[in-house]
N, C-alpha and C positions, 0 to 999 in steps of 0.2 A: 510116042517117041519124040514127037514135036514138042510136047510139053516139057520133057526132060531136058531138051536142048536149051529151053528158055527158063530153066529152073531158077537161076538167080533173079531174073527180071520178075518172074511171078511171085517169088518170095518177097522181094522188096516192095512190090505193089500191094500185096495182101497184108503184110506185117506193118505197114505204115511207118517204115524207117527204123523199126526195132532191130537192134544189132546185138548179137551175142559176143560182146567184147568186154574189155576190162572195166569200162564205165558202167555197163549193165551189172557186172558182178559186184562192183563197189556199191551200187544203189541197193542191190538185194541185201548185201551184208550190213550196210548202214541202217536200212530199215529194220533188219532183224535185231540189231543191237540197240535201237533207239529206246529211250525211257521217257514216258511210259510206252510200253509196247503198243504199236498200232498196226492195224491190218494194212497191208499194201493194197492200194486201190488200183486195179488194172482195168483199163477201158476194154469193154468186150470187143473182140475182133473175130469176125466171121472169115474163116479161111477155107480154101478148098483143100481136098485131099492132097493135091500136088504140093500146095504151099506148106502143108503140115510136114510132108516129107522133106521139103526144102529146109524148114526150120531145124528139123532133126539133124540133117546133114551139116548145116552150118554150126550147130551146137557141138556136134561130135568133132568137127575139125578145129573149132576154136578152143574147146575146153581144155585140152592138154596144155596149151600155151597159157591160159588163164590160171590153171592149177599150178603151173610151174612158178608163177609170180609170187605165190604165197599171199598172206594178208596184205592189203594195200593200206599203207599208213598215210593219212592226209593231215598235214600241218596247216592250220589256218590262222590268220590274224587280220584284224581290221585294218583298213587303209591308214597308213601312218602310225600303226601300232608297233608292238614290240617285235624284235627279231627273234626267231627261234634259237634256243640255246644249243650250243654244240656239245655233243656227248663225250666228255672226258672226265676223268676223276682227278681232282686237284690234290686232296689229301685223304687220309684214311677216314676222316670225319665227314667229308662232304661227298655225297653219292654221285653216281653218273647222272648227267643231265646238266652239269654246270658249264658256264661259259669259260672258254679258254682264252687267255691273253698270251699270245706268243706269235712270233713272226721274224722274218729275216731283217737284217740291217737295212734301213732305208725304206722298208715297207710302210705305206700310208693306209691306215685302216679307215673304213667308212664309219658312218654314224651307227651306233648300237645303243639300245636302252635296255636296262634291266627292270625299269619300273613297269608294273602291270598296268594295262590299259584301263581307261575309265569305264565304269559301269553305272548306268542310270544317272549320269551327270556327276558322279563322284568316283575317284579312284578307290580301289579296294584298300581299306585302312583299318587300323586299330588305334583308338584314341585312349591313352592312359593318362588321366588327369588333364593337364594342359599340353602334354606332349603327344604328337601325332606321328604315326608310322605307316608308311606305304608298302604294300606287298611287292616283293621282287619276283620276277619270273625265274630267277636262277639263284640258288639251286632249287630243285623241285622237292627237296626234303633234306633234313639234316639229322645227324646222329644225336641221340639223347645226351651223349657225353659233352656236347657243346652247350647244353641248356644250363642256365644259372638258376637264380631264385625265382620262385613263383611271385608274379606281380599282382595276382588276383584273377578273378574270372570275369568274363564279359557279362556285364549287368544289363545291357540292352543291345539288341540287334535291331538296327534301323537303317533304312535307305537314306535318311537325312541326318547323318551324324552331327552336322553343324548345329542342329537345333536341340541336341540332347545335352542334358546336364548330368548324366550318369557318370560314375567314377571311371568305368571302362566300357567303351562303346565300340561297336564295329558294324560295318555293312557287308562283311564277308566271313567273319568268324561267328559261329553260332553262340547264342546265349549259354552261359554256364561253362563254356570252354575256358581252360586255363591259359593265361598269357605268361610267358616266361622271359626273363632277361637272358641274354646270351653272354657267356663267360668272357670277361675282359672287355666288353663293349661299353660298359658304363652308361647304358641308355641310348647308345647310337643305333643299336639293333635290338629287336625283340623277336620272339617266335611264338606261333600259335597254330593249332591244328585247323586246317581248312579241308573239308571233305575227307577227313581221315589221314591227311598228310601234314607233317610239321613244316610250315612255311616260314620264311624269313621276311621281316618287315624293317625298312630303313626309316630313320627319323627324317621328317620333312616339315615344311611350313604348311599350315592349314588354317583357314578361317581367321587370318590376321595374327596367328601365333607361330613363332619360330623358336629362337633361343629364349631361355627362361632364366631370369636372374643374371648371374655372372657367368653363364655358360659361354664357352668359346667354340671355335670351329672343331677343335680336337674332341671336345665333349660330345658334339652332335654328329660327328662323322667317323671317328676312329676309336674312341675310348682309349684303352691302353694297347691296342693292337699295333703291330708294325706292318708297313707296306713293303711288299716284296716285288711288285711289278705294277706298271700302269700303262694305260692306253688313252691317247687323246686323238679323237677322230680327226681326219684331214691333216694330222701332224706326224704321229708316229707311235712307236712302242718302246718302252723302257723295260727290259727284262732282267736287269742286274739289280739285285736287292740293295746294294750299297748306293748305287746311283739313284734308285727310286726313293730311298730314304732321304738322300740329300735334297731332292726336289720337294719332298713332303715337308721337310724342315723350312724350306723357303716359303711354301704355301702357308704353313702355320704361323710363321714369323711376320709375314707381310699382309696377309688377308685382313681386310677391314670389313666389318659387318655394315651393310648398307640399310637393309630393311627386311621386314618379314615377308614382303611381297616377292613373288618370283618374277624375275626379269623375262620379258617376252622376246628379247633379242638374243636367242640362243639357237645355235645350229650345230653344236658339237657336243660330244659326251666325253667325260673323263671317268674312266673305270680304274678303280684302285683295288688290287689284289692284296688281301690281308694274310698274315702268317697263320691264321686259322683256316685258310682255304676259302673263306667267303669273299665276296666282292661288293664294294659300295660304289655309288655313282654320283657325279655332279654333272649338271648341264652347263655348257660354257658358251660364251659369246661376248665379243667386245670387251675382253678383259674381265668379265664378270663370271662368277661361278655360282650355281644355284643348286641347293638341295634343301637344307633347313634354313631358308631365307636366302638373300642375295649377298654375296661377298665380292668385293673388288680386289683383284690381285694380278695386275698386268705383269708384275715381276715373275710370277710363277710361269705364266704363259711364255714369256721371253726365255726363261731358263730352260723350260721343257723343249722349246723349239731349237735352242742352241745345243742341247744335249743330244737330240736325235740327228743333228746335222754333223756332229763331230765323228 
C-alpha cells in the first residue's frame, strides 16, 4: 500500500525521466519513418514490478491525449533560413503550399525569403549555359500546364557547380532529369523535378555571371508576366494590380544595373506576385535591389513608400 502511495516518485526514479508525453510519441514516430530505417536504441532499464505498473498507468492516462493530437507535424529551418510557406492556393495552376501576399492597409510585413537555403556551401541551383537559377521554397510544386519548352537534361550532378563546364548542371536536380522553361517567363524562371516534385527556380547571379548580353531587369525577373501584388518588408503591401503595375513600371524604367555581384547591404525582401500565380523575389537595401545582379533604384523605393502611406 505504501508503494502505491508513492507510485509517481518510484516511477520517475526507476524510469530515469522517461515520460509518456507528446515528445516521446514524436520520437517514436520520427524514428519509425526515418530513411534508412534504423533500430531505436533503448538504454536498458531495470525496473521493479511497482515501477512497471506505474509506467502502464502513466501510459494509459496519457495515451488518449496523445492519440487525439493526431500526427505531429514539425517544420524546421536553419538559423536565418527560409520562412515556412503559408498554405493557400493562388491560382488553379499553383498548388497549396504557396506564399500569400495579402494584408490590411498600413500593415508592415516582416522579412520573408523564397530562396532555398544553402547546402554544402552552395544554394540549390540549376545552371543552364551561362544562366543560373536558384530553387524557390514556394510553391512546392506546379501544374504541368505552366511548363514550356524542354531546355535539355541535367548533364552533370555535382556539389561544385562553379567548377563544371557541362551544358546543364545542378547540385539538387539529378542527372538526366529534364529542365523546362516556364511559359511567359522568357528565362526568368525554369522548372525541374526534385525528389519527384516539379520545383521552380529563379534567375540569379552566380560565379561572376548575372545578365547576359543585352538582357535587362525585365528579362531576368519578369519575362512577359504582369505583376498583380507586391510586398516590401518593413514598408508595406500593395494588393491592387493597377497600383502594383505602376510601381513595376517605375522599377523597370529607372533601375540601373550595377554589377554581377550581390550587395551585402540588404535587410529587406521584395516579393512580386505574377499573374500566373508564381512569386519572384529581390533582396533590398540602401536603394539597391538584388536577384540577378545588383540594381540601383531609389526611385522605386521612394514610390513604394509613398504608395503605402497614401
